[in-house]
Z-matrix of the N, CA and C atoms (Angstrom, degrees):
N
C 1 1.539
C 2 1.523 1 108.03
N 3 1.380 2 117.86 1 126.81
C 4 1.496 3 124.59 2 177.45
C 5 1.498 4 106.07 3 -75.01
N 6 1.327 5 109.14 4 145.11
C 7 1.512 6 118.78 5 175.23
C 8 1.635 7 108.89 6 -73.33
N 9 1.210 8 117.96 7 134.43
C 10 1.423 9 122.47 8 -176.30
C 11 1.637 10 107.85 9 -61.29
N 12 1.332 11 112.61 10 -30.09
C 13 1.476 12 112.28 11 178.49
C 14 1.543 13 120.45 12 -58.61
N 15 1.491 14 108.03 13 -22.09
C 16 1.532 15 117.11 14 174.09
C 17 1.403 16 114.85 15 -100.74
N 18 1.272 17 119.06 16 17.39
C 19 1.381 18 123.91 17 -176.02
C 20 1.539 19 111.78 18 -75.59
N 21 1.337 20 119.29 19 125.89
C 22 1.283 21 121.36 20 176.63
C 23 1.583 22 118.12 21 -53.67
N 24 1.344 23 108.52 22 -38.78
C 25 1.507 24 115.07 23 179.74
C 26 1.512 25 112.27 24 -68.93
N 27 1.335 26 118.61 25 -33.05
C 28 1.499 27 121.44 26 167.26
C 29 1.412 28 114.68 27 -58.09
N 30 1.352 29 114.66 28 -43.47
C 31 1.527 30 120.64 29 -179.22
C 32 1.465 31 107.66 30 -67.72
N 33 1.323 32 125.05 31 -33.19
C 34 1.452 33 121.16 32 -178.87
C 35 1.528 34 105.94 33 -59.39
N 36 1.374 35 121.37 34 -41.88
C 37 1.410 36 126.36 35 179.34
C 38 1.536 37 110.04 36 -72.11
N 39 1.192 38 120.42 37 -43.83
C 40 1.623 39 123.93 38 177.04
C 41 1.505 40 104.77 39 -55.81
N 42 1.369 41 120.73 40 -48.75
C 43 1.485 42 121.93 41 -178.44
C 44 1.428 43 113.27 42 -60.73
N 45 1.365 44 117.28 43 -41.86
C 46 1.437 45 121.46 44 -177.67
C 47 1.484 46 114.61 45 -70.15
N 48 1.420 47 112.23 46 -33.94
C 49 1.513 48 120.68 47 179.65
C 50 1.582 49 108.06 48 -69.37
N 51 1.266 50 110.91 49 -46.35
C 52 1.510 51 114.86 50 -179.23
C 53 1.525 52 111.81 51 -61.44
N 54 1.356 53 112.20 52 -41.08
C 55 1.575 54 112.12 53 -178.28
C 56 1.425 55 106.06 54 -74.08
N 57 1.383 56 124.18 55 -34.27
C 58 1.444 57 122.21 56 179.90
C 59 1.627 58 108.28 57 -57.59
N 60 1.333 59 113.84 58 -48.40
C 61 1.475 60 121.60 59 -178.91
C 62 1.629 61 107.55 60 -59.05
N 63 1.358 62 115.83 61 -46.03
C 64 1.340 63 115.62 62 177.77
C 65 1.456 64 116.62 63 -63.64
N 66 1.354 65 115.40 64 -42.30
C 67 1.459 66 117.49 65 175.93
C 68 1.519 67 117.46 66 -60.37
N 69 1.451 68 110.54 67 -37.76
C 70 1.435 69 115.01 68 -179.41
C 71 1.614 70 108.84 69 -74.64
N 72 1.195 71 120.90 70 -41.69
C 73 1.414 72 122.90 71 177.63
C 74 1.651 73 108.61 72 -61.57
N 75 1.375 74 113.12 73 -40.46
C 76 1.487 75 110.27 74 178.31
C 77 1.484 76 117.21 75 -61.93
N 78 1.391 77 113.21 76 -35.18
C 79 1.486 78 114.66 77 169.78
C 80 1.430 79 116.04 78 -65.86
N 81 1.291 80 115.60 79 -41.61
C 82 1.499 81 118.20 80 178.26
C 83 1.573 82 109.10 81 -59.73
N 84 1.315 83 117.37 82 -40.52
C 85 1.493 84 120.07 83 -177.30
C 86 1.435 85 109.50 84 -62.94
N 87 1.330 86 119.81 85 -44.01
C 88 1.555 87 121.61 86 -177.77
C 89 1.590 88 104.75 87 -68.39
N 90 1.293 89 120.85 88 -26.73
C 91 1.503 90 115.56 89 -176.62
C 92 1.534 91 107.60 90 -88.90
N 93 1.378 92 122.44 91 -30.01
C 94 1.446 93 113.83 92 -172.53
C 95 1.516 94 109.47 93 -123.86
N 96 1.310 95 119.66 94 -6.49
C 97 1.521 96 125.60 95 172.58
C 98 1.621 97 108.26 96 54.77
N 99 1.277 98 119.11 97 37.14
C 100 1.498 99 120.18 98 167.00
C 101 1.435 100 112.56 99 -81.06
N 102 1.381 101 112.67 100 128.97
C 103 1.478 102 120.03 101 -177.91
C 104 1.611 103 109.44 102 -62.63
N 105 1.226 104 127.07 103 -35.58
C 106 1.426 105 121.46 104 -176.33
C 107 1.603 106 106.47 105 -66.42
N 108 1.246 107 115.09 106 -32.63
C 109 1.606 108 116.89 107 -179.08
C 110 1.586 109 100.86 108 -60.81
N 111 1.349 110 114.99 109 -50.75
C 112 1.486 111 111.85 110 -168.76
C 113 1.585 112 112.28 111 -68.07
N 114 1.273 113 112.32 112 -32.74
C 115 1.502 114 113.40 113 170.72
C 116 1.404 115 115.90 114 -61.55
N 117 1.331 116 114.47 115 -38.96
C 118 1.585 117 119.41 116 -179.26
C 119 1.543 118 107.41 117 -62.32
N 120 1.325 119 115.01 118 -44.74
C 121 1.508 120 119.44 119 -176.92
C 122 1.500 121 109.82 120 -60.72
N 123 1.318 122 118.12 121 -48.95
C 124 1.471 123 128.98 122 -178.63
C 125 1.659 124 105.95 123 -59.30
N 126 1.340 125 115.77 124 -41.58
C 127 1.418 126 116.58 125 -175.70
C 128 1.411 127 112.61 126 -77.71
N 129 1.467 128 121.82 127 -28.02
C 130 1.424 129 122.14 128 179.32
C 131 1.609 130 111.60 129 -82.56
N 132 1.322 131 118.81 130 -31.33
C 133 1.483 132 122.16 131 -171.23
C 134 1.561 133 111.40 132 -50.79
N 135 1.323 134 119.99 133 -48.68
C 136 1.458 135 121.89 134 -176.92
C 137 1.553 136 108.43 135 -53.56
N 138 1.294 137 121.93 136 -44.96
C 139 1.434 138 128.30 137 -176.62
C 140 1.480 139 113.53 138 -67.31
N 141 1.284 140 116.26 139 -27.18
C 142 1.501 141 121.87 140 176.31
C 143 1.519 142 109.26 141 -67.54
N 144 1.364 143 113.82 142 -45.63
C 145 1.453 144 120.66 143 -178.26
C 146 1.574 145 112.59 144 -77.30
N 147 1.258 146 118.20 145 -24.73
C 148 1.427 147 120.42 146 -178.75
C 149 1.562 148 108.87 147 -80.48
N 150 1.413 149 114.04 148 -36.78
C 151 1.501 150 120.45 149 173.70
C 152 1.554 151 110.34 150 -61.70
N 153 1.306 152 114.38 151 -42.87
C 154 1.418 153 118.64 152 178.84
C 155 1.486 154 115.18 153 -64.46
N 156 1.390 155 112.96 154 -33.35
C 157 1.526 156 115.64 155 175.38
C 158 1.548 157 109.82 156 -67.79
N 159 1.225 158 119.00 157 -37.48
C 160 1.461 159 126.59 158 178.75
C 161 1.597 160 107.94 159 -57.01
N 162 1.330 161 112.55 160 -51.15
C 163 1.444 162 123.50 161 -177.92
C 164 1.542 163 110.17 162 -65.41
N 165 1.337 164 116.68 163 -38.57
C 166 1.423 165 119.44 164 -177.90
C 167 1.619 166 114.68 165 -73.99
N 168 1.391 167 106.59 166 -24.51
C 169 1.463 168 111.43 167 -175.06
C 170 1.741 169 104.15 168 -82.55
N 171 1.191 170 116.64 169 -9.15
C 172 1.500 171 119.18 170 179.64
C 173 1.592 172 109.83 171 -106.01
N 174 1.249 173 119.65 172 -36.71
C 175 1.443 174 121.57 173 -174.88
C 176 1.478 175 114.30 174 -104.76
N 177 1.425 176 120.11 175 -15.54
C 178 1.393 177 124.22 176 -171.26
C 179 1.425 178 107.80 177 90.04
N 180 1.394 179 119.18 178 151.62
C 181 1.474 180 123.39 179 -170.77
C 182 1.597 181 111.88 180 -65.69
N 183 1.334 182 115.61 181 -37.64
C 184 1.460 183 112.73 182 -176.72
C 185 1.698 184 116.80 183 -62.51
N 186 1.446 185 101.65 184 -48.88
C 187 1.477 186 104.42 185 -178.51
C 188 1.619 187 109.85 186 -72.70
N 189 1.279 188 119.74 187 -37.50
C 190 1.504 189 122.66 188 -179.55
C 191 1.466 190 109.64 189 -57.08
N 192 1.351 191 111.93 190 -41.91
C 193 1.495 192 117.06 191 179.84
C 194 1.522 193 113.54 192 -67.02
N 195 1.403 194 116.32 193 -38.01
C 196 1.411 195 126.21 194 -175.87
C 197 1.602 196 101.63 195 -65.66
N 198 1.432 197 117.93 196 -49.69
C 199 1.369 198 119.37 197 -172.16
C 200 1.612 199 114.61 198 -69.70
N 201 1.365 200 109.90 199 -49.03
C 202 1.478 201 110.64 200 -177.07
C 203 1.498 202 113.86 201 -76.25
N 204 1.232 203 117.35 202 -38.41
C 205 1.473 204 119.08 203 -175.06
C 206 1.557 205 110.27 204 -71.35
N 207 1.306 206 115.29 205 -34.35
C 208 1.488 207 114.51 206 172.43
C 209 1.499 208 112.36 207 -71.11
N 210 1.351 209 122.94 208 -32.48
C 211 1.377 210 123.51 209 171.04
C 212 1.583 211 115.42 210 -67.88
N 213 1.407 212 110.43 211 -32.35
C 214 1.345 213 118.04 212 -178.82
C 215 1.594 214 108.66 213 -64.39
N 216 1.339 215 111.70 214 -35.34
C 217 1.524 216 115.75 215 177.83
C 218 1.478 217 112.38 216 -75.14
N 219 1.389 218 114.33 217 -35.84
C 220 1.549 219 116.46 218 -178.64
C 221 1.640 220 107.89 219 -71.84
N 222 1.260 221 121.64 220 -34.35
C 223 1.439 222 118.10 221 -177.48
C 224 1.558 223 115.17 222 -61.54
N 225 1.347 224 117.82 223 -53.35
C 226 1.425 225 118.46 224 171.29
C 227 1.504 226 117.34 225 -59.95
N 228 1.311 227 122.28 226 -32.41
C 229 1.395 228 125.50 227 174.21
C 230 1.593 229 106.76 228 -58.93
N 231 1.275 230 116.79 229 -50.63
C 232 1.488 231 120.20 230 178.49
C 233 1.557 232 109.65 231 -58.41
N 234 1.264 233 117.96 232 -48.40
C 235 1.413 234 120.66 233 177.35
C 236 1.498 235 113.52 234 -57.12
N 237 1.385 236 115.81 235 -49.99
C 238 1.397 237 126.79 236 -176.50
C 239 1.683 238 107.08 237 -57.76
N 240 1.273 239 110.91 238 -44.78
C 241 1.640 240 113.01 239 -170.49
C 242 1.428 241 104.21 240 -82.67
N 243 1.322 242 124.06 241 -43.47
C 244 1.528 243 118.41 242 -164.24
C 245 1.648 244 106.52 243 -96.82
N 246 1.281 245 117.03 244 -31.11
C 247 1.496 246 111.32 245 -176.84
C 248 1.481 247 115.67 246 -107.11
N 249 1.383 248 115.85 247 -13.69
C 250 1.443 249 116.39 248 175.86
C 251 1.603 250 114.67 249 -116.34
N 252 1.402 251 117.39 250 9.76
C 253 1.358 252 126.08 251 176.65
C 254 1.573 253 117.09 252 53.19
N 255 1.320 254 111.97 253 45.61
C 256 1.442 255 118.48 254 -176.33
C 257 1.518 256 113.96 255 -99.98
N 258 1.342 257 123.47 256 7.23
C 259 1.378 258 127.11 257 176.68
C 260 1.636 259 113.22 258 -56.21
N 261 1.266 260 114.21 259 -40.13
C 262 1.532 261 112.82 260 -177.92
C 263 1.513 262 116.01 261 -69.78
N 264 1.352 263 112.64 262 -9.96
C 265 1.434 264 121.11 263 -178.39
C 266 1.499 265 111.80 264 -89.45
N 267 1.359 266 118.06 265 -7.27
C 268 1.446 267 122.61 266 -179.05
C 269 1.661 268 113.76 267 -99.87
N 270 1.315 269 112.80 268 143.00
C 271 1.400 270 122.20 269 -177.89
C 272 1.478 271 108.61 270 -85.27
N 273 1.190 272 127.49 271 167.64
C 274 1.486 273 132.39 272 179.56
C 275 1.524 274 102.02 273 -70.28
N 276 1.248 275 125.32 274 -37.14
C 277 1.406 276 119.50 275 -178.45
C 278 1.622 277 112.34 276 -74.06
N 279 1.288 278 114.23 277 -31.09
C 280 1.359 279 119.40 278 175.80
C 281 1.597 280 109.87 279 -68.07
N 282 1.219 281 116.93 280 -39.04
C 283 1.512 282 120.52 281 172.70
C 284 1.419 283 111.18 282 -62.86
N 285 1.391 284 117.25 283 -39.51
C 286 1.412 285 118.22 284 179.03
C 287 1.472 286 111.87 285 -60.91
N 288 1.348 287 117.12 286 -43.94
C 289 1.426 288 124.51 287 -173.04
C 290 1.625 289 104.85 288 -65.52
N 291 1.337 290 118.61 289 -33.68
C 292 1.394 291 120.28 290 -179.37
C 293 1.474 292 111.64 291 -72.83
N 294 1.355 293 114.21 292 -37.86
C 295 1.553 294 117.60 293 170.84
C 296 1.517 295 114.22 294 -61.32
N 297 1.263 296 118.73 295 -33.75
C 298 1.542 297 120.09 296 179.73
C 299 1.514 298 103.55 297 -70.05
N 300 1.366 299 121.07 298 -38.18
C 301 1.512 300 118.08 299 -176.23
C 302 1.563 301 108.86 300 -63.15
N 303 1.419 302 113.10 301 -37.83
C 304 1.554 303 116.79 302 175.35
C 305 1.501 304 109.98 303 -64.64
N 306 1.343 305 118.22 304 -38.56
C 307 1.469 306 120.20 305 -178.98
C 308 1.542 307 111.16 306 -62.72
N 309 1.466 308 114.96 307 -42.66
C 310 1.332 309 121.33 308 176.09
C 311 1.541 310 117.64 309 -50.86
N 312 1.304 311 111.63 310 -45.80
C 313 1.476 312 120.35 311 177.39
C 314 1.588 313 112.17 312 -61.93
N 315 1.246 314 113.83 313 -44.56
C 316 1.408 315 119.81 314 178.87
C 317 1.493 316 109.11 315 -63.39
N 318 1.247 317 117.83 316 -43.17
C 319 1.507 318 118.14 317 176.81
C 320 1.573 319 113.62 318 -65.00
N 321 1.324 320 112.97 319 -39.29
C 322 1.433 321 113.70 320 -179.81
C 323 1.561 322 114.17 321 -72.68
N 324 1.353 323 124.76 322 -23.50
C 325 1.276 324 128.35 323 -174.28
C 326 1.640 325 108.40 324 -96.55
N 327 1.343 326 112.58 325 -45.48
C 328 1.522 327 116.24 326 -172.53
C 329 1.519 328 112.70 327 -70.31
N 330 1.306 329 113.50 328 -23.60
C 331 1.569 330 119.35 329 -172.49
C 332 1.475 331 108.86 330 -115.75
N 333 1.340 332 114.01 331 27.58
C 334 1.532 333 119.11 332 173.58
C 335 1.511 334 115.61 333 -55.04
N 336 1.244 335 117.93 334 119.01
C 337 1.475 336 117.13 335 -175.61
C 338 1.536 337 112.48 336 -98.20
N 339 1.346 338 115.24 337 -18.76
C 340 1.421 339 120.14 338 -177.17
C 341 1.483 340 112.33 339 -124.48
N 342 1.261 341 118.50 340 135.13
C 343 1.541 342 124.04 341 177.60
C 344 1.558 343 108.22 342 -70.10
N 345 1.352 344 121.78 343 145.57
C 346 1.447 345 123.08 344 177.26
C 347 1.451 346 105.51 345 -74.78
N 348 1.441 347 110.48 346 144.18
C 349 1.492 348 114.89 347 179.97
C 350 1.554 349 108.70 348 -67.00
């Protein structure tokens, strides 16, 4: 039995979470120019790419990119809408595009025909 800590599916979410944190901190840095925020972004960035590499080695580049990069988009959307109050700035078409991104994740995960290596 494989440990859940080495699960490619767990790493998909770790990669997306790390990237969401980096994206959010990057935005905060450009708004506030606090040095600790910049240091945090630089510190987190390598782990985003290393976790993506782990996922890619198990799912292949195309599927890994689809899974992680779509989740990487969804994470900051959630942060922007719920924690930064940006919902009023989005048009109906933009919200529809975001819904399509979520639909893509559902299709990629719910209809998985191959087990990750």
